[in-house]
N, C-alpha and C positions, 0 to 999 in steps of 0.2 A: 390745020389738020389735027384733030384730037387723037391721041394715042392712049390706049388703056394700059396702065402699068400697075400691077399689084391691086387690081380691082378699082382703080380710080382713073377717070378720064382726065387727060391733060386739059387745062383751061384754055379758052380761046386766046388769041393774041390780044384782043381788046380787053379781056378781063385781066390778063397779066400786065398790060400797060396801065390800067386803072389802079391795080394793086401797087405797082411800082411807084406810081405818082403819089399814092397815099403814104407809102413807106418813105418816100422822098421827103414829103412834108414833115413826117414824124422823125426824120433823121436829125432835125434841129433839136437840141436839148431844151431850148426855150419853148418851142411849140409842144414838145412832148410834155414838159412840165405844165403847160397851160391845159392840155387835154387831161392830164392826170388830175389837176385841180378841178376842172369842170366835171370830171367823173365823180367827184365827191359831192357836187352840187352846183347849181347855177350861181353866176356871179357877174357883176358889172366889171368894166375894164379897170376901174380904180382898185377894186378888191383884188383882181387878178394880178395887177402890177405889184401891189403890196405883197401878195403871197409868193409870187415867183421872183420877186426882187428885180424886176425889169422897169425900164423907163416907160411911162405911159404911152408915148408915141410908138415905141417899139412893140409893146404888147398889142396895141391897137392894130398895127400892121400884121402881126402874126395872126390875130383873130380874123382879119380880113382874108388872109390866105386860107386859113382853115375853113372859113365860111364859104368861100368860093369853091372849095373842094368838096363841100357837103359834109364835112366832119363835125362842124358845130353850126348852130343857128342862133339867132337872137330874137328877142321880142322886146317891145316897148313896155316899160313900167313907169308911168309918169314921164319924167324927163330923162330917165336912165334907160340905157340899152343893156338888157340882161342877156348873157350868153349861156348856152347849155349845149351839151353834146347832142348831136343830131343822129349819130350812128352808134347804137349800143354795142354792135359787134367790134367797133374800133376800141371801145372801152375794154372789152374782154381781152383783146390782143395786147393793149397797153398794160393792163393789170397783170396779165400772164408774164409778159417779158420783164417788167419792172419787179414784179414779185419774185420771179425766179432769180434774178440778179441780186435782189436784196437778200433773199434767203442764203445765197452762196456767200455774199459778203458778210452776213451775220454769223456764218458758221464758225469763223475763226478770224475775227478782226476784218480787215479789208481783203484778205486773200481768199476767204471762203473755204479755208482748210486745204486748198490745193497748192499753196505756195506761190500762187500767181496773184498779181495785183488785181484790182477790180476790173481793169481793162482785159485781163487774161480771160475772164469769163466771156467777154464779148468775142474775143478772138476764137475761143473754143466754139461758140455758137455759130460763127461764120462758116466753120468747116463741118458743122454738124449735119447739114443737109436736110433739116426738118422744117 
């Protein structure tokens, strides 16, 4: 049952479940880093493993999960499998979140000028409600 609050209809249960699943996948810092890297341009698994500092099998497994969720896709380029972001809206969300936290952290060392460590910014976001 959708309820209108502040001019916005509540999303359906199915949409909320899909969003929660996508956020759940991105809750892994390794997968988030992979999506961040792919947002900058396509790459094969070897290039991604080097960039994110992960073992090749682990990065491959992360890519499989992201691909099954529809967040990334791949294409053949000769013998290589090249990965790219399949959902530009996910890139927007990732860039917004990482950008905001980076800006806060850059404000005054790691505390973002708030006296809180970098994790403090995440704690504030959890209670933000946006």
